[in-house]
C-alpha positions as CSV (number, residue, x, y, z in Angstrom):
1,M,0.0,0.0,0.0
2,R,1.3,3.4,-0.9
3,P,1.8,5.8,2.0
4,A,-0.6,8.4,0.6
5,V,-3.4,5.8,0.3
6,G,-2.7,4.4,3.8
7,A,-2.9,7.9,5.3
8,G,-6.2,8.4,3.6
9,V,-7.6,5.2,4.9
10,L,-6.4,5.9,8.4
11,G,-7.8,9.4,8.3
12,G,-11.2,8.1,7.2
13,A,-11.1,5.5,10.0
14,A,-10.2,8.1,12.5
15,N,-13.1,10.2,11.6
16,L,-15.5,7.3,11.8
17,L,-14.1,6.4,15.2
18,Y,-14.5,10.0,16.4
19,L,-18.1,10.0,15.4
20,A,-18.8,6.7,17.1
21,A,-17.1,7.9,20.3
22,T,-19.1,11.2,20.4
23,G,-22.3,9.2,20.0
24,A,-21.4,6.6,22.6
25,G,-19.6,8.7,25.2
26,Q,-19.5,12.1,26.8
27,L,-18.7,14.8,24.2
28,A,-16.5,16.8,26.6
29,V,-14.2,13.9,27.4
30,V,-14.0,12.7,23.7
31,A,-13.2,16.2,22.5
32,V,-10.5,16.8,25.0
33,L,-8.9,13.4,24.3
34,T,-8.9,13.9,20.6
35,S,-7.4,17.3,20.9
36,L,-4.4,15.7,22.5
37,Y,-3.0,14.4,19.2
38,P,0.0,16.8,19.2
39,A,1.0,15.3,22.6
40,I,0.8,11.8,21.1
41,T,3.1,13.0,18.2
42,V,5.6,14.4,20.7
43,L,5.6,11.2,22.7
44,L,6.0,9.0,19.6
45,A,8.9,11.2,18.4
46,R,10.6,10.8,21.8
47,T,10.0,7.0,21.9
48,L,10.6,6.1,18.2
49,L,13.0,8.7,17.0
50,G,14.8,9.5,20.3
51,E,14.2,13.2,20.0
52,R,14.9,15.4,23.0
53,W,12.2,17.4,24.7
54,G,12.5,21.1,25.2
55,A,11.3,22.9,28.3
56,A,8.2,24.1,26.5
57,Q,7.3,20.6,25.4
58,K,7.7,19.2,28.9
59,A,5.6,22.0,30.3
60,G,2.9,21.5,27.6
61,L,2.7,17.7,28.3
62,G,2.4,18.4,32.0
63,V,-0.4,20.9,31.4
64,C,-2.2,18.5,29.1
65,A,-1.9,15.7,31.6
66,A,-3.3,18.0,34.4
67,A,-6.2,19.1,32.2
68,V,-7.2,15.5,31.3
69,A,-7.1,14.6,35.0
70,A,-9.2,17.6,35.9
71,I,-11.8,16.8,33.4
72,A,-11.8,13.1,34.3
73,L,-12.3,14.0,38.0
74,G,-15.2,16.2,37.1
């Protein structure tokens, strides 16, 4: 499978899963978790590529984690 075709299939699947999650769960939680995709990119870059985190990235990940915890706790 060519990369461009694979990305299109994955993008379509992601949209369908988002719609299913918003229909089945709480919209506030689903929206917050899906907005964290940049944090996932940073974590994958660190894990898979060995990139170093800057101070801003560390702070951003900490704020994201705190926000998710606050929403989960209500």
